[in-house]
PDB file of N, CA, C, O and CB in Angstrom:
ATOM      1  N   MET A   1       0.810  -1.199   0.000  1.00  0.00           N
ATOM      2  CA  MET A   1       0.000   0.000   0.000  1.00  0.00           C
ATOM      3  C   MET A   1       0.853   1.263   0.000  1.00  0.00           C
ATOM      4  O   MET A   1       0.512   2.246  -0.657  1.00  0.00           O
ATOM      5  CB  MET A   1      -0.921  -0.002   1.192  1.00  0.00           C
ATOM      6  N   LYS A   2       1.969   1.235   0.741  1.00  0.00           N
ATOM      7  CA  LYS A   2       2.820   2.416   0.817  1.00  0.00           C
ATOM      8  C   LYS A   2       3.408   2.747  -0.555  1.00  0.00           C
ATOM      9  O   LYS A   2       3.496   3.912  -0.942  1.00  0.00           O
ATOM     10  CB  LYS A   2       3.944   2.202   1.842  1.00  0.00           C
ATOM     11  N   VAL A   3       3.807   1.705  -1.279  1.00  0.00           N
ATOM     12  CA  VAL A   3       4.396   1.931  -2.596  1.00  0.00           C
ATOM     13  C   VAL A   3       3.348   2.511  -3.542  1.00  0.00           C
ATOM     14  O   VAL A   3       3.640   3.436  -4.299  1.00  0.00           O
ATOM     15  CB  VAL A   3       4.978   0.617  -3.170  1.00  0.00           C
ATOM     16  N   LEU A   4       2.145   1.980  -3.504  1.00  0.00           N
ATOM     17  CA  LEU A   4       1.074   2.473  -4.372  1.00  0.00           C
ATOM     18  C   LEU A   4       0.732   3.931  -4.057  1.00  0.00           C
ATOM     19  O   LEU A   4       0.536   4.737  -4.966  1.00  0.00           O
ATOM     20  CB  LEU A   4      -0.179   1.595  -4.224  1.00  0.00           C
ATOM     21  N   ASN A   5       0.664   4.262  -2.783  1.00  0.00           N
ATOM     22  CA  ASN A   5       0.409   5.656  -2.384  1.00  0.00           C
ATOM     23  C   ASN A   5       1.534   6.575  -2.835  1.00  0.00           C
ATOM     24  O   ASN A   5       1.293   7.701  -3.270  1.00  0.00           O
ATOM     25  CB  ASN A   5       0.235   5.756  -0.864  1.00  0.00           C
ATOM     26  N   PHE A   6       2.768   6.085  -2.726  1.00  0.00           N
ATOM     27  CA  PHE A   6       3.917   6.866  -3.158  1.00  0.00           C
ATOM     28  C   PHE A   6       3.846   7.130  -4.660  1.00  0.00           C
ATOM     29  O   PHE A   6       4.059   8.258  -5.105  1.00  0.00           O
ATOM     30  CB  PHE A   6       5.227   6.143  -2.800  1.00  0.00           C
ATOM     31  N   LEU A   7       3.546   6.091  -5.440  1.00  0.00           N
ATOM     32  CA  LEU A   7       3.466   6.259  -6.895  1.00  0.00           C
ATOM     33  C   LEU A   7       2.331   7.209  -7.291  1.00  0.00           C
ATOM     34  O   LEU A   7       2.504   8.041  -8.181  1.00  0.00           O
ATOM     35  CB  LEU A   7       3.267   4.897  -7.574  1.00  0.00           C
ATOM     36  N   LYS A   8       1.195   7.091  -6.646  1.00  0.00           N
ATOM     37  CA  LYS A   8       0.080   7.993  -6.931  1.00  0.00           C
ATOM     38  C   LYS A   8       0.448   9.438  -6.596  1.00  0.00           C
ATOM     39  O   LYS A   8       0.182  10.349  -7.379  1.00  0.00           O
ATOM     40  CB  LYS A   8      -1.168   7.569  -6.141  1.00  0.00           C
ATOM     41  N   GLY A   9       1.057   9.639  -5.438  1.00  0.00           N
ATOM     42  CA  GLY A   9       1.470  10.984  -5.028  1.00  0.00           C
ATOM     43  C   GLY A   9       2.516  11.564  -5.967  1.00  0.00           C
ATOM     44  O   GLY A   9       2.467  12.747  -6.304  1.00  0.00           O
ATOM     45  N   SER A  10       3.461  10.733  -6.389  1.00  0.00           N
ATOM     46  CA  SER A  10       4.504  11.197  -7.307  1.00  0.00           C
ATOM     47  C   SER A  10       3.907  11.605  -8.641  1.00  0.00           C
ATOM     48  O   SER A  10       4.271  12.642  -9.195  1.00  0.00           O
ATOM     49  CB  SER A  10       5.561  10.111  -7.517  1.00  0.00           C
ATOM     50  N   TYR A  11       2.987  10.791  -9.163  1.00  0.00           N
ATOM     51  CA  TYR A  11       2.352  11.100 -10.433  1.00  0.00           C
ATOM     52  C   TYR A  11       1.551  12.395 -10.330  1.00  0.00           C
ATOM     53  O   TYR A  11       1.613  13.238 -11.225  1.00  0.00           O
ATOM     54  CB  TYR A  11       1.449   9.945 -10.875  1.00  0.00           C
ATOM     55  N   GLU A  12       0.814  12.551  -9.263  1.00  0.00           N
ATOM     56  CA  GLU A  12       0.016  13.765  -9.072  1.00  0.00           C
ATOM     57  C   GLU A  12       0.902  15.001  -8.995  1.00  0.00           C
ATOM     58  O   GLU A  12       0.581  16.041  -9.569  1.00  0.00           O
ATOM     59  CB  GLU A  12      -0.833  13.653  -7.805  1.00  0.00           C
ATOM     60  N   GLU A  13       2.001  14.883  -8.294  1.00  0.00           N
ATOM     61  CA  GLU A  13       2.912  16.020  -8.168  1.00  0.00           C
ATOM     62  C   GLU A  13       3.533  16.371  -9.516  1.00  0.00           C
ATOM     63  O   GLU A  13       3.657  17.550  -9.848  1.00  0.00           O
ATOM     64  CB  GLU A  13       4.013  15.715  -7.142  1.00  0.00           C
ATOM     65  N   LEU A  14       3.924  15.367 -10.294  1.00  0.00           N
ATOM     66  CA  LEU A  14       4.499  15.631 -11.611  1.00  0.00           C
ATOM     67  C   LEU A  14       3.509  16.312 -12.547  1.00  0.00           C
ATOM     68  O   LEU A  14       3.892  17.151 -13.363  1.00  0.00           O
ATOM     69  CB  LEU A  14       4.983  14.338 -12.234  1.00  0.00           C
ATOM     70  N   MET A  15       2.260  15.957 -12.429  1.00  0.00           N
ATOM     71  CA  MET A  15       1.261  16.504 -13.344  1.00  0.00           C
ATOM     72  C   MET A  15       0.703  17.858 -12.909  1.00  0.00           C
ATOM     73  O   MET A  15       0.232  18.624 -13.749  1.00  0.00           O
ATOM     74  CB  MET A  15       0.133  15.532 -13.489  1.00  0.00           C
ATOM     75  N   THR A  16       0.748  18.166 -11.617  1.00  0.00           N
ATOM     76  CA  THR A  16       0.106  19.399 -11.170  1.00  0.00           C
ATOM     77  C   THR A  16       1.065  20.442 -10.596  1.00  0.00           C
ATOM     78  O   THR A  16       0.789  21.638 -10.690  1.00  0.00           O
ATOM     79  CB  THR A  16      -0.917  19.071 -10.147  1.00  0.00           C
ATOM     80  N   LYS A  17       2.173  20.023 -10.009  1.00  0.00           N
ATOM     81  CA  LYS A  17       3.027  20.974  -9.292  1.00  0.00           C
ATOM     82  C   LYS A  17       4.340  21.290  -9.991  1.00  0.00           C
ATOM     83  O   LYS A  17       5.023  22.242  -9.611  1.00  0.00           O
ATOM     84  CB  LYS A  17       3.321  20.447  -7.937  1.00  0.00           C
ATOM     85  N   VAL A  18       4.705  20.519 -10.996  1.00  0.00           N
ATOM     86  CA  VAL A  18       5.976  20.733 -11.686  1.00  0.00           C
ATOM     87  C   VAL A  18       5.743  21.650 -12.876  1.00  0.00           C
ATOM     88  O   VAL A  18       4.798  21.468 -13.645  1.00  0.00           O
ATOM     89  CB  VAL A  18       6.603  19.383 -12.144  1.00  0.00           C
ATOM     90  N   SER A  19       6.625  22.648 -13.017  1.00  0.00           N
ATOM     91  CA  SER A  19       6.532  23.513 -14.200  1.00  0.00           C
ATOM     92  C   SER A  19       7.550  23.000 -15.230  1.00  0.00           C
ATOM     93  O   SER A  19       8.752  22.961 -14.969  1.00  0.00           O
ATOM     94  CB  SER A  19       6.803  25.038 -13.829  1.00  0.00           C
ATOM     95  N   TRP A  20       7.046  22.614 -16.386  1.00  0.00           N
ATOM     96  CA  TRP A  20       7.881  22.054 -17.434  1.00  0.00           C
ATOM     97  C   TRP A  20       8.370  23.171 -18.347  1.00  0.00           C
ATOM     98  O   TRP A  20       7.621  24.092 -18.674  1.00  0.00           O
ATOM     99  CB  TRP A  20       7.111  20.987 -18.239  1.00  0.00           C
ATOM    100  N   SER A  21       9.622  23.082 -18.751  1.00  0.00           N
ATOM    101  CA  SER A  21      10.200  24.079 -19.653  1.00  0.00           C
ATOM    102  C   SER A  21       9.653  23.897 -21.061  1.00  0.00           C
ATOM    103  O   SER A  21       9.169  22.826 -21.429  1.00  0.00           O
ATOM    104  CB  SER A  21      11.739  23.982 -19.662  1.00  0.00           C
ATOM    105  N   LYS A  22       9.742  24.974 -21.838  1.00  0.00           N
ATOM    106  CA  LYS A  22       9.325  24.907 -23.236  1.00  0.00           C
ATOM    107  C   LYS A  22      10.382  24.146 -24.032  1.00  0.00           C
ATOM    108  O   LYS A  22      11.556  24.106 -23.666  1.00  0.00           O
ATOM    109  CB  LYS A  22       9.106  26.335 -23.826  1.00  0.00           C
ATOM    110  N   TYR A  23       9.930  23.546 -25.128  1.00  0.00           N
ATOM    111  CA  TYR A  23      10.828  22.729 -25.948  1.00  0.00           C
ATOM    112  C   TYR A  23      12.000  23.551 -26.478  1.00  0.00           C
ATOM    113  O   TYR A  23      13.131  23.066 -26.488  1.00  0.00           O
ATOM    114  CB  TYR A  23      10.060  22.104 -27.115  1.00  0.00           C
ATOM    115  N   SER A  24      11.754  24.774 -26.916  1.00  0.00           N
ATOM    116  CA  SER A  24      12.824  25.619 -27.451  1.00  0.00           C
ATOM    117  C   SER A  24      13.856  25.944 -26.372  1.00  0.00           C
ATOM    118  O   SER A  24      15.053  26.017 -26.650  1.00  0.00           O
ATOM    119  CB  SER A  24      12.242  26.917 -28.032  1.00  0.00           C
ATOM    120  N   GLU A  25      13.387  26.137 -25.150  1.00  0.00           N
ATOM    121  CA  GLU A  25      14.305  26.408 -24.042  1.00  0.00           C
ATOM    122  C   GLU A  25      15.168  25.181 -23.746  1.00  0.00           C
ATOM    123  O   GLU A  25      16.359  25.306 -23.462  1.00  0.00           O
ATOM    124  CB  GLU A  25      13.522  26.828 -22.780  1.00  0.00           C
ATOM    125  N   LEU A  26      14.567  24.014 -23.813  1.00  0.00           N
ATOM    126  CA  LEU A  26      15.327  22.781 -23.605  1.00  0.00           C
ATOM    127  C   LEU A  26      16.373  22.584 -24.691  1.00  0.00           C
ATOM    128  O   LEU A  26      17.489  22.146 -24.410  1.00  0.00           O
ATOM    129  CB  LEU A  26      14.389  21.580 -23.565  1.00  0.00           C
ATOM    130  N   GLN A  27      16.018  22.907 -25.927  1.00  0.00           N
ATOM    131  CA  GLN A  27      16.978  22.792 -27.025  1.00  0.00           C
ATOM    132  C   GLN A  27      18.168  23.722 -26.801  1.00  0.00           C
ATOM    133  O   GLN A  27      19.316  23.320 -26.987  1.00  0.00           O
ATOM    134  CB  GLN A  27      16.299  23.112 -28.369  1.00  0.00           C
ATOM    135  N   GLY A  28      17.896  24.951 -26.406  1.00  0.00           N
ATOM    136  CA  GLY A  28      18.977  25.903 -26.158  1.00  0.00           C
ATOM    137  C   GLY A  28      19.882  25.457 -25.028  1.00  0.00           C
ATOM    138  O   GLY A  28      21.106  25.553 -25.126  1.00  0.00           O
ATOM    139  N   ASN A  29      19.282  24.972 -23.960  1.00  0.00           N
ATOM    140  CA  ASN A  29      20.083  24.499 -22.832  1.00  0.00           C
ATOM    141  C   ASN A  29      20.887  23.258 -23.191  1.00  0.00           C
ATOM    142  O   ASN A  29      22.033  23.114 -22.764  1.00  0.00           O
ATOM    143  CB  ASN A  29      19.189  24.206 -21.639  1.00  0.00           C
ATOM    144  N   SER A  30      20.296  22.363 -23.971  1.00  0.00           N
ATOM    145  CA  SER A  30      21.008  21.158 -24.401  1.00  0.00           C
ATOM    146  C   SER A  30      22.202  21.523 -25.268  1.00  0.00           C
ATOM    147  O   SER A  30      23.285  20.958 -25.117  1.00  0.00           O
ATOM    148  CB  SER A  30      20.066  20.216 -25.168  1.00  0.00           C
ATOM    149  N   PHE A  31      21.999  22.475 -26.180  1.00  0.00           N
ATOM    150  CA  PHE A  31      23.097  22.926 -27.033  1.00  0.00           C
ATOM    151  C   PHE A  31      24.216  23.521 -26.189  1.00  0.00           C
ATOM    152  O   PHE A  31      25.392  23.261 -26.446  1.00  0.00           O
ATOM    153  CB  PHE A  31      22.597  23.958 -28.059  1.00  0.00           C
ATOM    154  N   LEU A  32      23.866  24.306 -25.200  1.00  0.00           N
ATOM    155  CA  LEU A  32      24.863  24.910 -24.313  1.00  0.00           C
ATOM    156  C   LEU A  32      25.659  23.841 -23.568  1.00  0.00           C
ATOM    157  O   LEU A  32      26.879  23.951 -23.444  1.00  0.00           O
ATOM    158  CB  LEU A  32      24.184  25.854 -23.311  1.00  0.00           C
ATOM    159  N   VAL A  33      24.987  22.822 -23.079  1.00  0.00           N
ATOM    160  CA  VAL A  33      25.664  21.747 -22.358  1.00  0.00           C
ATOM    161  C   VAL A  33      26.598  20.978 -23.290  1.00  0.00           C
ATOM    162  O   VAL A  33      27.712  20.629 -22.899  1.00  0.00           O
ATOM    163  CB  VAL A  33      24.636  20.792 -21.728  1.00  0.00           C
ATOM    164  N   ILE A  34      26.155  20.714 -24.513  1.00  0.00           N
ATOM    165  CA  ILE A  34      27.000  19.994 -25.476  1.00  0.00           C
ATOM    166  C   ILE A  34      28.254  20.804 -25.806  1.00  0.00           C
ATOM    167  O   ILE A  34      29.359  20.261 -25.825  1.00  0.00           O
ATOM    168  CB  ILE A  34      26.208  19.688 -26.769  1.00  0.00           C
ATOM    169  N   VAL A  35      28.085  22.086 -26.063  1.00  0.00           N
ATOM    170  CA  VAL A  35      29.241  22.942 -26.390  1.00  0.00           C
ATOM    171  C   VAL A  35      30.196  23.027 -25.204  1.00  0.00           C
ATOM    172  O   VAL A  35      31.409  22.917 -25.381  1.00  0.00           O
ATOM    173  CB  VAL A  35      28.773  24.363 -26.797  1.00  0.00           C
ATOM    174  N   ALA A  36      29.668  23.220 -24.005  1.00  0.00           N
ATOM    175  CA  ALA A  36      30.527  23.297 -22.820  1.00  0.00           C
ATOM    176  C   ALA A  36      31.260  21.981 -22.593  1.00  0.00           C
ATOM    177  O   ALA A  36      32.427  21.989 -22.202  1.00  0.00           O
ATOM    178  CB  ALA A  36      29.699  23.660 -21.579  1.00  0.00           C
ATOM    179  N   SER A  37      30.598  20.852 -22.831  1.00  0.00           N
ATOM    180  CA  SER A  37      31.234  19.545 -22.653  1.00  0.00           C
ATOM    181  C   SER A  37      32.366  19.353 -23.652  1.00  0.00           C
ATOM    182  O   SER A  37      33.423  18.828 -23.303  1.00  0.00           O
ATOM    183  CB  SER A  37      30.202  18.420 -22.804  1.00  0.00           C
ATOM    184  N   ILE A  38      32.146  19.775 -24.894  1.00  0.00           N
ATOM    185  CA  ILE A  38      33.197  19.655 -25.909  1.00  0.00           C
ATOM    186  C   ILE A  38      34.392  20.526 -25.551  1.00  0.00           C
ATOM    187  O   ILE A  38      35.535  20.080 -25.645  1.00  0.00           O
ATOM    188  CB  ILE A  38      32.659  20.042 -27.296  1.00  0.00           C
ATOM    189  N   ILE A  39      34.137  21.760 -25.143  1.00  0.00           N
ATOM    190  CA  ILE A  39      35.229  22.659 -24.749  1.00  0.00           C
ATOM    191  C   ILE A  39      35.992  22.078 -23.554  1.00  0.00           C
ATOM    192  O   ILE A  39      37.223  22.087 -23.534  1.00  0.00           O
ATOM    193  CB  ILE A  39      34.678  24.070 -24.401  1.00  0.00           C
ATOM    194  N   PHE A  40      35.261  21.576 -22.569  1.00  0.00           N
ATOM    195  CA  PHE A  40      35.897  20.991 -21.382  1.00  0.00           C
ATOM    196  C   PHE A  40      36.747  19.783 -21.775  1.00  0.00           C
ATOM    197  O   PHE A  40      37.857  19.619 -21.267  1.00  0.00           O
ATOM    198  CB  PHE A  40      34.827  20.578 -20.337  1.00  0.00           C
ATOM    199  N   ALA A  41      36.239  18.936 -22.674  1.00  0.00           N
ATOM    200  CA  ALA A  41      36.987  17.756 -23.117  1.00  0.00           C
ATOM    201  C   ALA A  41      38.260  18.158 -23.851  1.00  0.00           C
ATOM    202  O   ALA A  41      39.302  17.526 -23.679  1.00  0.00           O
ATOM    203  CB  ALA A  41      36.114  16.877 -24.022  1.00  0.00           C
ATOM    204  N   ILE A  42      38.184  19.200 -24.665  1.00  0.00           N
ATOM    205  CA  ILE A  42      39.370  19.670 -25.388  1.00  0.00           C
ATOM    206  C   ILE A  42      40.412  20.204 -24.417  1.00  0.00           C
ATOM    207  O   ILE A  42      41.598  19.900 -24.549  1.00  0.00           O
ATOM    208  CB  ILE A  42      38.990  20.759 -26.407  1.00  0.00           C
ATOM    209  N   VAL A  43      39.978  20.997 -23.442  1.00  0.00           N
ATOM    210  CA  VAL A  43      40.916  21.545 -22.451  1.00  0.00           C
ATOM    211  C   VAL A  43      41.577  20.420 -21.657  1.00  0.00           C
ATOM    212  O   VAL A  43      42.793  20.433 -21.462  1.00  0.00           O
ATOM    213  CB  VAL A  43      40.188  22.516 -21.491  1.00  0.00           C
ATOM    214  N   ILE A  44      40.798  19.460 -21.202  1.00  0.00           N
ATOM    215  CA  ILE A  44      41.361  18.331 -20.445  1.00  0.00           C
ATOM    216  C   ILE A  44      42.317  17.527 -21.330  1.00  0.00           C
ATOM    217  O   ILE A  44      43.363  17.078 -20.861  1.00  0.00           O
ATOM    218  CB  ILE A  44      40.227  17.413 -19.901  1.00  0.00           C
ATOM    219  N   GLY A  45      41.963  17.343 -22.613  1.00  0.00           N
ATOM    220  CA  GLY A  45      42.844  16.628 -23.542  1.00  0.00           C
ATOM    221  C   GLY A  45      44.164  17.343 -23.737  1.00  0.00           C
ATOM    222  O   GLY A  45      45.215  16.703 -23.784  1.00  0.00           O
ATOM    223  N   ILE A  46      44.127  18.669 -23.852  1.00  0.00           N
ATOM    224  CA  ILE A  46      45.362  19.447 -24.010  1.00  0.00           C
ATOM    225  C   ILE A  46      46.226  19.339 -22.752  1.00  0.00           C
ATOM    226  O   ILE A  46      47.443  19.178 -22.844  1.00  0.00           O
ATOM    227  CB  ILE A  46      45.037  20.932 -24.311  1.00  0.00           C
ATOM    228  N   ILE A  47      45.605  19.427 -21.595  1.00  0.00           N
ATOM    229  CA  ILE A  47      46.347  19.291 -20.337  1.00  0.00           C
ATOM    230  C   ILE A  47      46.973  17.899 -20.243  1.00  0.00           C
ATOM    231  O   ILE A  47      48.129  17.765 -19.842  1.00  0.00           O
ATOM    232  CB  ILE A  47      45.418  19.548 -19.122  1.00  0.00           C
ATOM    233  N   ASP A  48      46.222  16.873 -20.608  1.00  0.00           N
ATOM    234  CA  ASP A  48      46.726  15.502 -20.572  1.00  0.00           C
ATOM    235  C   ASP A  48      47.895  15.327 -21.538  1.00  0.00           C
ATOM    236  O   ASP A  48      48.897  14.701 -21.192  1.00  0.00           O
ATOM    237  CB  ASP A  48      45.604  14.509 -20.912  1.00  0.00           C
ATOM    238  N   LEU A  49      47.772  15.875 -22.739  1.00  0.00           N
ATOM    239  CA  LEU A  49      48.851  15.796 -23.711  1.00  0.00           C
ATOM    240  C   LEU A  49      50.101  16.510 -23.188  1.00  0.00           C
ATOM    241  O   LEU A  49      51.215  16.015 -23.356  1.00  0.00           O
ATOM    242  CB  LEU A  49      48.407  16.402 -25.052  1.00  0.00           C
ATOM    243  N   GLY A  50      49.916  17.666 -22.557  1.00  0.00           N
ATOM    244  CA  GLY A  50      51.058  18.385 -21.986  1.00  0.00           C
ATOM    245  C   GLY A  50      51.755  17.591 -20.895  1.00  0.00           C
ATOM    246  O   GLY A  50      52.983  17.503 -20.880  1.00  0.00           O
ATOM    247  N   PHE A  51      50.977  17.007 -19.974  1.00  0.00           N
ATOM    248  CA  PHE A  51      51.583  16.186 -18.932  1.00  0.00           C
ATOM    249  C   PHE A  51      52.294  14.980 -19.524  1.00  0.00           C
ATOM    250  O   PHE A  51      53.364  14.601 -19.048  1.00  0.00           O
ATOM    251  CB  PHE A  51      50.527  15.731 -17.935  1.00  0.00           C
ATOM    252  N   ASP A  52      51.722  14.377 -20.547  1.00  0.00           N
ATOM    253  CA  ASP A  52      52.341  13.215 -21.197  1.00  0.00           C
ATOM    254  C   ASP A  52      53.695  13.582 -21.782  1.00  0.00           C
ATOM    255  O   ASP A  52      54.672  12.856 -21.599  1.00  0.00           O
ATOM    256  CB  ASP A  52      51.424  12.659 -22.299  1.00  0.00           C
ATOM    257  N   ARG A  53      53.754  14.701 -22.480  1.00  0.00           N
ATOM    258  CA  ARG A  53      55.022  15.123 -23.082  1.00  0.00           C
ATOM    259  C   ARG A  53      56.048  15.504 -22.018  1.00  0.00           C
ATOM    260  O   ARG A  53      57.229  15.184 -22.154  1.00  0.00           O
ATOM    261  CB  ARG A  53      54.792  16.302 -24.029  1.00  0.00           C
ATOM    262  N   ILE A  54      55.612  16.179 -20.970  1.00  0.00           N
ATOM    263  CA  ILE A  54      56.533  16.563 -19.897  1.00  0.00           C
ATOM    264  C   ILE A  54      57.086  15.330 -19.207  1.00  0.00           C
ATOM    265  O   ILE A  54      58.290  15.245 -18.965  1.00  0.00           O
ATOM    266  CB  ILE A  54      55.831  17.473 -18.877  1.00  0.00           C
ATOM    267  N   LEU A  55      56.230  14.379 -18.889  1.00  0.00           N
ATOM    268  CA  LEU A  55      56.699  13.168 -18.210  1.00  0.00           C
ATOM    269  C   LEU A  55      57.577  12.315 -19.120  1.00  0.00           C
ATOM    270  O   LEU A  55      58.559  11.736 -18.655  1.00  0.00           O
ATOM    271  CB  LEU A  55      55.510  12.344 -17.719  1.00  0.00           C
ATOM    272  N   ASN A  56      57.246  12.225 -20.399  1.00  0.00           N
ATOM    273  CA  ASN A  56      58.109  11.488 -21.330  1.00  0.00           C
ATOM    274  C   ASN A  56      59.482  12.134 -21.412  1.00  0.00           C
ATOM    275  O   ASN A  56      60.501  11.444 -21.392  1.00  0.00           O
ATOM    276  CB  ASN A  56      57.472  11.423 -22.728  1.00  0.00           C
ATOM    277  N   TRP A  57      59.509  13.459 -21.504  1.00  0.00           N
ATOM    278  CA  TRP A  57      60.793  14.159 -21.532  1.00  0.00           C
ATOM    279  C   TRP A  57      61.559  13.898 -20.239  1.00  0.00           C
ATOM    280  O   TRP A  57      62.757  13.619 -20.275  1.00  0.00           O
ATOM    281  CB  TRP A  57      60.584  15.678 -21.739  1.00  0.00           C
ATOM    282  N   PHE A  58      60.881  13.985 -19.104  1.00  0.00           N
ATOM    283  CA  PHE A  58      61.526  13.790 -17.801  1.00  0.00           C
ATOM    284  C   PHE A  58      62.122  12.390 -17.682  1.00  0.00           C
ATOM    285  O   PHE A  58      63.263  12.239 -17.244  1.00  0.00           O
ATOM    286  CB  PHE A  58      60.521  14.029 -16.667  1.00  0.00           C
ATOM    287  N   TYR A  59      61.359  11.363 -18.069  1.00  0.00           N
ATOM    288  CA  TYR A  59      61.839   9.980 -17.934  1.00  0.00           C
ATOM    289  C   TYR A  59      62.949   9.668 -18.940  1.00  0.00           C
ATOM    290  O   TYR A  59      63.824   8.856 -18.639  1.00  0.00           O
ATOM    291  CB  TYR A  59      60.676   8.996 -18.122  1.00  0.00           C
ATOM    292  N   GLN A  60      62.940  10.273 -20.097  1.00  0.00           N
ATOM    293  CA  GLN A  60      64.003  10.041 -21.064  1.00  0.00           C
ATOM    294  C   GLN A  60      65.273  10.781 -20.697  1.00  0.00           C
ATOM    295  O   GLN A  60      66.372  10.322 -21.008  1.00  0.00           O
ATOM    296  CB  GLN A  60      63.552  10.451 -22.442  1.00  0.00           C
ATOM    297  N   THR A  61      65.136  11.920 -20.041  1.00  0.00           N
ATOM    298  CA  THR A  61      66.293  12.722 -19.669  1.00  0.00           C
ATOM    299  C   THR A  61      66.989  12.170 -18.430  1.00  0.00           C
ATOM    300  O   THR A  61      68.218  12.132 -18.370  1.00  0.00           O
ATOM    301  CB  THR A  61      65.875  14.161 -19.431  1.00  0.00           C
ATOM    302  N   PHE A  62      66.208  11.743 -17.445  1.00  0.00           N
ATOM    303  CA  PHE A  62      66.807  11.312 -16.181  1.00  0.00           C
ATOM    304  C   PHE A  62      66.725   9.856 -16.068  1.00  0.00           C
ATOM    305  O   PHE A  62      67.174   9.287 -15.072  1.00  0.00           O
ATOM    306  CB  PHE A  62      66.147  11.955 -14.996  1.00  0.00           C
TER     307      PHE A  62
END
C-alpha cells in the first residue's frame, strides 16, 4: 500500500506541481551543455597531452 500511495502521489505532483520548460528552451540548454562539454573535453585533452610530453621528456632525460 505504501508503494502504491507513493506512486500515486509522485504522479500527481508531476502533473500538477511541476513547471515544465518549453521545448525551445530545452533545445537551447542542451546545445549549451553539449558545447561546454566539448570545450571541457578539449581543455582536459590538451592538459593531458602536456603532462604526457613533460613526463616522457623527464623519464628520457633522467
